[in-house]
C-alpha positions as CSV (number, residue, x, y, z in Angstrom):
1,M,0.0,0.0,0.0
2,N,2.8,2.4,0.8
3,K,4.4,1.8,-2.6
4,E,1.1,2.5,-4.3
5,L,0.6,5.7,-2.3
6,I,4.2,6.9,-3.1
7,A,3.6,6.1,-6.8
8,L,0.4,8.1,-6.9
9,K,2.1,11.0,-5.2
10,D,5.1,10.9,-7.5
11,N,2.9,10.8,-10.6
12,H,0.9,13.8,-9.5
13,T,-2.3,11.7,-9.8
14,W,-4.4,14.3,-8.0
15,D,-4.5,17.8,-6.6
16,L,-6.0,18.5,-3.2
17,T,-8.8,21.1,-3.4
18,N,-11.7,22.3,-1.3
19,L,-15.0,20.5,-1.8
20,L,-17.8,22.6,-3.3
21,A,-20.7,23.5,-1.1
22,G,-23.4,20.9,-1.1
23,K,-21.2,18.2,-2.6
24,K,-19.9,15.1,-0.9
25,A,-16.6,13.4,-1.6
26,I,-16.4,10.0,-3.4
27,G,-15.0,7.3,-1.2
28,S,-12.2,5.0,-2.1
29,K,-11.2,1.4,-1.2
30,W,-8.2,-0.8,-1.5
31,V,-8.2,-3.8,-3.9
32,Y,-5.7,-6.5,-3.2
33,K,-4.4,-9.1,-5.6
34,V,-1.7,-11.8,-5.5
35,K,0.5,-12.1,-8.6
36,F,1.8,-15.5,-9.4
37,K,4.9,-16.7,-11.4
38,P,4.4,-19.1,-14.3
39,D,5.4,-22.0,-12.0
40,G,2.5,-21.1,-9.6
41,S,4.6,-19.6,-6.8
42,V,3.8,-16.2,-5.4
43,D,5.5,-13.4,-7.2
44,R,4.2,-10.4,-5.3
45,F,1.3,-8.9,-3.5
46,K,-0.3,-5.9,-5.2
47,G,-2.6,-3.2,-3.8
48,R,-4.6,-0.6,-5.7
49,L,-6.5,2.4,-4.5
50,V,-9.7,2.7,-6.4
51,A,-12.6,5.3,-6.3
52,K,-16.1,4.1,-5.4
53,G,-17.6,5.5,-8.6
54,Y,-20.6,3.3,-8.3
55,N,-21.8,5.6,-5.5
56,Q,-22.2,8.5,-7.9
57,I,-25.7,9.6,-9.2
58,E,-26.0,10.6,-12.8
59,E,-27.0,14.3,-13.4
60,I,-26.1,15.0,-9.7
61,D,-22.5,13.9,-9.4
62,Y,-21.7,13.9,-13.1
63,F,-23.3,14.8,-16.4
64,D,-21.3,13.0,-19.0
65,S,-19.0,10.0,-19.2
66,F,-16.4,9.0,-21.8
67,S,-14.4,5.9,-22.1
68,P,-12.3,5.5,-25.2
69,V,-11.9,2.0,-26.4
70,A,-9.6,0.9,-29.2
71,T,-11.1,-2.0,-31.2
72,L,-9.1,-4.5,-33.2
73,V,-10.5,-2.9,-36.4
74,T,-9.3,0.6,-35.3
75,I,-5.8,-0.8,-34.5
76,K,-5.6,-2.5,-37.9
77,L,-6.7,0.6,-39.7
78,F,-4.1,2.7,-37.8
79,I,-1.3,0.3,-38.7
80,A,-2.4,0.2,-42.3
81,I,-2.4,4.0,-42.6
82,T,1.0,4.1,-40.9
83,V,2.5,1.6,-43.3
84,E,1.0,3.4,-46.3
85,K,2.4,6.8,-45.2
86,S,5.8,5.3,-44.2
C-alpha cells in the first residue's frame, strides 16, 4: 500500500482542493491481488487504491462520461495507414 501511495504522489495523480458546497466526496477502497509466477509460486502482492464511482448519481455527481476503447479494427486501420504513409 505504501508503494502505491508513493507512486500516486510521485505521478501527481491528484491535486488537493476544497470540496464545493453541497457536494460530498467520493470514497475509495483498497483492492488487493496476489500475482503468481508461471510456476505457480507467489511473485508479489499488489494493492490498488480505487474510487467508489458506483456511489455517484447521474446528473447530480456527473453529467457525461467518456471511455475511449480501441477495437481491433481501429488498430488494424491505424497500422495500415502508418505503413501506407511510411
